C-alpha positions in Angstrom: 2.3 -36.5 53.7 1.0 -38.3 56.7 4.6 -39.1 57.8 5.5 -35.4 57.4 2.5 -34.3 59.5 3.3 -36.8 62.2 7.0 -35.6 62.3 5.8 -32.0 62.5 3.5 -32.8 65.4 6.3 -34.5 67.3 8.6 -31.5 66.7 5.9 -29.2 68.0 5.5 -31.3 71.2 9.2 -31.4 71.8 9.4 -27.6 71.3 6.5 -26.9 73.7 8.0 -29.2 76.3 11.4 -27.4 76.1 9.7 -24.0 76.2 7.8 -25.1 79.3 10.9 -26.3 81.1 12.8 -23.2 79.9 10.6 -21.2 82.3 12.4 -23.0 85.2 15.8 -22.4 83.6 15.1 -18.7 83.1 13.7 -18.2 86.6 16.6 -20.0 88.4 19.3 -18.1 86.3 17.8 -14.6 86.5 20.3 -13.3 89.0 23.5 -14.8 87.5 25.8 -12.7 85.2 24.3 -12.2 81.7 27.2 -13.8 79.8 26.9 -17.0 81.9 23.1 -16.9 81.5 23.3 -16.6 77.8 25.7 -19.5 77.5 23.2 -21.7 79.5 20.4 -20.6 77.3 22.4 -21.4 74.2 23.4 -24.9 75.5 19.8 -25.6 76.5 18.3 -24.8 73.1 21.2 -26.5 71.3 20.1 -29.8 72.8 16.6 -29.2 71.3 18.2 -28.6 67.9 20.3 -31.7 68.1 17.3 -33.7 69.2 15.2 -32.5 66.3 17.9 -33.1 63.7 18.6 -36.6 65.2 14.9 -37.5 65.2 14.6 -36.4 61.5 17.6 -38.4 60.4 16.4 -41.4 62.3 13.0 -41.2 60.7 14.6 -41.0 57.3 16.8 -44.0 57.9 14.4 -46.2 59.7 15.2 -49.9 59.4 18.9 -49.4 59.3 20.8 -50.7 62.3 22.2 -47.8 64.3 25.9 -47.3 64.7 27.5 -47.1 68.2 27.8 -43.4 67.9 24.1 -43.1 67.0 23.2 -45.3 69.9 25.1 -43.2 72.4 23.8 -40.0 70.9 20.2 -41.2 71.0 20.6 -42.4 74.6 22.1 -39.1 75.7 19.2 -37.2 74.1 16.7 -39.5 75.7 18.3 -38.9 79.1 17.9 -35.2 78.6 14.2 -35.8 77.6 13.5 -38.0 80.7 15.2 -35.5 83.0 13.1 -32.6 81.6 9.9 -34.7 82.2 10.9 -34.6 85.9 11.0 -30.8 85.8 7.6 -30.8 84.1 6.1 -32.5 87.0 7.2 -29.8 89.4 6.2 -27.0 87.0 2.8 -28.7 86.7 2.3 -28.7 90.4 3.4 -25.1 90.5 0.9 -24.2 87.9 -1.9 -25.9 89.8 -1.0 -23.9 92.9 -0.8 -20.7 90.8 -4.3 -21.3 89.3 -5.6 -21.8 92.8 -4.1 -18.5 93.9 -5.6 -16.7 90.9 -9.1 -18.1 91.7 -8.7 -17.1 95.4 -7.6 -13.6 94.4 -10.7 -13.3 92.1 -13.1 -14.4 94.7 -11.7 -12.8 97.8 -11.3 -9.2 98.8 -8.7 -10.1 101.4 -4.9 -9.9 101.0 -3.9 -10.9 97.4 -1.8 -14.1 96.9 1.3 -13.9 94.8 0.5 -16.0 91.7 4.0 -15.7 90.1 6.0 -18.9 89.5 7.7 -20.4 92.5 11.5 -20.2 92.3 11.7 -22.9 95.0 9.7 -25.4 93.0 11.7 -24.7 89.9 15.0 -25.1 91.7 13.7 -28.3 93.4 12.6 -29.7 90.0 15.9 -29.1 88.4 17.7 -30.5 91.4 15.6 -33.7 91.4 16.0 -34.0 87.7 19.7 -34.0 88.1 19.6 -37.3 90.0 18.4 -39.5 87.2 20.4 -37.5 84.7 23.6 -38.0 86.6 22.8 -41.7 87.2 22.2 -42.4 83.5 25.3 -40.6 82.3 27.4 -42.4 84.9 25.7 -45.7 83.8 27.1 -45.1 80.3 30.5 -43.9 81.4 31.1 -46.6 84.1 28.2 -48.9 84.7 28.3 -50.7 81.4 31.6 -52.3 82.2 31.5 -52.5 86.0 31.5 -56.3 86.0 30.1 -57.9 89.2 30.7 -61.5 90.4 27.7 -62.8 92.4 28.1 -65.9 94.4 25.1 -68.1 95.1 25.2 -71.3 97.2 22.4 -73.7 96.5 21.5 -76.8 98.5 19.7 -79.8 97.2 18.9 -83.1 99.0 19.0 -85.0 95.7 22.4 -83.8 94.6 24.8 -86.7 94.2 27.5 -86.7 96.8 30.3 -86.6 94.2 29.0 -83.1 93.1 29.0 -81.6 96.6 30.9 -78.3 96.1 30.5 -78.4 92.3 31.0 -74.9 90.9 29.0 -73.6 87.9 29.3 -70.2 86.3 26.6 -68.4 84.3 26.9 -65.4 81.9 24.1 -64.2 79.7 23.0 -61.6 77.1 26.4 -60.5 75.8 24.9 -58.5 72.9 28.4 -58.3 71.3 27.1 -55.9 68.7 26.8 -53.2 71.3 30.5 -53.2 72.3 32.6 -50.4 70.7 35.9 -52.3 71.3 37.2 -55.7 72.2 38.9 -54.8 75.5 35.8 -54.8 77.8 35.0 -58.4 76.9 38.7 -59.4 77.3 38.5 -58.0 80.9 35.3 -60.0 81.5 36.9 -63.2 80.3 39.8 -62.8 82.6 37.4 -62.4 85.5 35.4 -65.4 84.4 38.5 -67.6 84.3 39.6 -66.5 87.7 36.6 -68.3 89.2 37.9 -71.7 88.0 34.4 -73.1 87.4 33.7 -76.7 86.7 31.1 -75.7 84.1 30.5 -72.4 82.4 27.0 -71.6 80.9 26.0 -69.0 78.4 22.2 -68.5 78.4 21.6 -66.7 75.1 21.6 -63.4 73.1 25.2 -63.5 71.8 24.4 -60.7 69.3 21.9 -57.9 68.8 20.8 -58.9 65.3 23.5 -60.4 63.0 26.0 -63.2 63.5 28.7 -61.0 62.1 28.6 -58.9 65.3 30.4 -61.5 67.3 33.2 -62.0 64.9 35.6 -59.4 66.4 35.1 -60.9 69.8 35.6 -64.6 69.0 39.3 -64.6 70.0 38.5 -63.2 73.4 35.4 -65.4 74.1 37.2 -68.5 72.9 39.6 -68.0 75.9 36.8 -68.8 78.4 37.8 -71.9 80.3 36.0 -74.4 82.4 37.3 -77.6 84.1 34.6 -79.7 82.3 32.9 -77.8 79.5 31.3 -74.5 78.3 27.7 -75.0 77.3 25.5 -72.4 75.5 22.0 -71.8 74.2 20.4 -69.3 71.9 18.4 -66.3 72.9 15.6 -64.4 71.0 18.1 -62.0 69.3 20.3 -64.8 68.0 17.8 -65.9 65.3 17.9 -62.5 63.5 14.1 -62.4 63.6 14.3 -58.6 64.1 16.0 -58.0 60.8 13.2 -57.2 58.3 15.1 -56.6 55.1 16.6 -60.0 54.2 17.0 -60.2 50.4 15.8 -63.8 50.5 15.3 -66.7 53.0 18.7 -68.2 52.1 20.4 -65.1 53.4 18.8 -65.5 56.8 19.6 -69.2 56.8 23.2 -68.4 56.1 23.2 -66.0 59.0 22.0 -68.8 61.3 24.7 -71.1 60.0 27.3 -68.4 60.9 25.8 -68.1 64.3 26.1 -71.8 65.0 29.6 -71.8 63.6 30.6 -69.0 66.0 29.7 -71.1 69.0 31.8 -74.0 67.6 34.8 -71.7 66.9 34.7 -70.4 70.5 34.7 -74.0 71.9 31.2 -73.6 73.3 28.9 -76.7 73.1 25.6 -75.2 71.8 22.7 -77.2 73.1 19.8 -77.1 70.6 17.0 -78.9 72.5 19.4 -81.5 73.8 21.3 -82.6 76.9 24.7 -83.6 78.2 25.4 -86.0 81.1 28.2 -85.1 83.5 29.7 -88.0 85.5 31.8 -88.1 88.6 32.8 -91.3 90.4 29.9 -93.1 88.8 27.3 -90.5 89.7 25.6 -88.2 87.3 23.9 -84.9 86.8 22.3 -83.6 83.6 22.6 -80.3 81.7 19.7 -79.6 79.4 19.6 -76.8 76.9 16.7 -75.5 74.9 16.3 -73.0 72.1 14.4 -69.8 72.9 10.9 -70.3 74.4 9.0 -67.2 75.5 5.6 -67.3 77.2 4.8 -63.8 76.2 3.1 -62.7 72.9 5.6 -61.9 70.2 8.3 -64.3 71.3 8.6 -67.6 69.4 8.6 -70.9 71.0 11.5 -72.6 69.3 12.4 -74.6 72.4 11.5 -78.3 72.6 11.9 -79.2 76.3 10.5 -82.6 75.9 13.2 -83.4 73.3 15.9 -82.0 75.5 14.6 -84.0 78.4 14.8 -87.4 76.7 17.5 -89.6 78.2 17.7 -87.7 81.5 14.6 -89.3 83.1 16.8 -91.4 85.6 19.4 -88.7 86.2 18.8 -87.6 89.9 19.8 -83.9 89.4 19.0 -81.7 86.4 20.0 -78.2 85.3 18.2 -76.5 82.5 19.5 -73.6 80.3 16.6 -71.6 78.9 17.1 -68.0 77.8 13.6 -66.6 78.7 12.6 -66.8 82.4 8.9 -66.8 81.4 9.5 -70.4 80.3 9.6 -71.4 84.0 5.9 -70.6 84.7 4.9 -71.4 81.1 6.1 -75.0 81.0 8.9 -76.0 83.3 7.3 -76.1 86.7 4.1 -77.4 85.3 5.2 -80.4 83.2 8.9 -81.0 84.2 8.9 -80.8 88.0 12.1 -82.8 88.4 14.2 -80.1 86.8 16.0 -78.8 89.9 17.6 -75.6 88.6 16.8 -73.4 85.6 19.2 -70.7 84.5 17.8 -67.8 82.4 18.7 -64.3 81.3 16.8 -62.1 78.8 15.5 -59.3 81.1 18.8 -57.4 81.7 17.0 -56.1 84.9 16.1 -53.5 82.2 19.6 -52.2 82.8 18.1 -49.7 85.3 16.7 -49.9 88.8 17.4 -50.0 92.5 19.4 -53.0 93.6 20.4 -52.9 97.2 20.4 -55.6 99.9 16.8 -56.3 100.9 15.2 -54.3 98.0 15.3 -54.6 94.3 13.1 -52.7 91.8 13.0 -52.1 88.1 10.3 -51.3 85.6 10.8 -54.7 84.0 9.2 -56.3 87.0 5.8 -55.1 85.7 6.5 -57.2 82.6 8.2 -60.3 83.9 7.3 -62.0 87.1 10.8 -63.5 87.5 13.3 -60.9 86.3 16.5 -60.9 88.5 18.1 -63.2 91.0 16.9 -66.4 92.6 13.3 -67.7 92.7 12.0 -70.9 94.2 8.8 -72.9 93.8 8.6 -76.3 95.6 11.8 -78.2 95.0 12.6 -76.1 91.8 14.8 -73.1 91.6 15.1 -70.4 88.9 18.0 -68.0 88.6 17.7 -65.0 86.3 21.0 -63.5 85.4 20.7 -59.8 84.4 23.3 -60.1 81.7 26.9 -59.1 80.9 26.3 -56.8 77.9 23.7 -54.2 77.1 21.2 -53.3 74.4 19.6 -50.0 73.5 20.7 -47.8 76.4 24.5 -48.3 76.4 24.9 -48.4 80.1 23.7 -49.8 83.4 22.3 -48.3 86.6 21.6 -50.5 89.6 21.7 -53.8 87.7 25.4 -54.0 86.7 26.8 -56.5 84.3 26.8 -59.9 86.1 28.9 -63.0 86.3 27.1 -65.6 88.6 29.0 -68.3 90.3 26.9 -71.2 91.8 28.2 -73.6 94.3 26.1 -76.8 94.6 25.9 -78.3 98.1 24.2 -81.5 99.2 21.6 -80.6 101.8 
């Protein structure tokens, strides 16, 4: 009964919201031909009906992973909802002005003010709402697969001379369960291989929930090539911790075994709190990889950096792969200050924001201090890759899917 009441309240709120916004639709379309106007009205209220039915079905099947169709449908409906909230802001301002006019009319004997709704504000609200609506729809149609190669040159005084010009490539957050076909990742692999990197790194979140999600993509991802090796680490989604209906602990353990085997089958060397030493002409750098370690509540600390660090004490240059960038402030730059470069992912740049030269903004910055791009503290550097795949919203606006190529230079 409580669930039914809650659902009813949500339906009522959605209906009242649509009824409120409908005032702007009706005002703006009052002078167009009736047939066209009726079609617009029908389409407008059809979105409400589809939203209500979708919400009811989602509530009834809660706990079941959504299909790709369900994800795209839910995202589209949310885009409509978010756009309508923009219109609500303009209507709210209009109503405040109207109330003020009514009060002035009631207290003044001078010329009466017109307290009817402003067509200009309704038009402006709908026009402004069209901007995020168009951006989010475009983000699904184009942005999700608009792969970007970012090139970053980093200079270090302690980099061994033999590694001057060494090229490393990072990808992160593939979330293979979100892809509707194999072709997009095949295109990404071709672009990765064109960079001819010495090392390729994957910094976690291969899947959304289950190891089975990556199976169709193993042939494509196994084609990733590096001159030396491909190294990977696990992200928070790779442990299947978000799946609540395991029949028994053994089933979850089997899922993890399948996850580890997927990395092996792709030819990726999965670093589970361990390291690898790369040698050139008798000189060395170290690559350390830890399991997921999050400094925020709700994220487990599987990573054991001290364990991964063992054996690298005398290596002059160290690169760490750690999925969650909050690890940097949480442990790395406090207790391991000779780790020169940390590579992370996790944030996705929230798959939405403004990302232009000289200015980047995303809502995720209010959650994570380091969330996209390069950061520096003392001698240490952190780079947060915004990911190659997507999760939840099946698109990207501003922060497009990223392949990062680092060139190491001796300062």
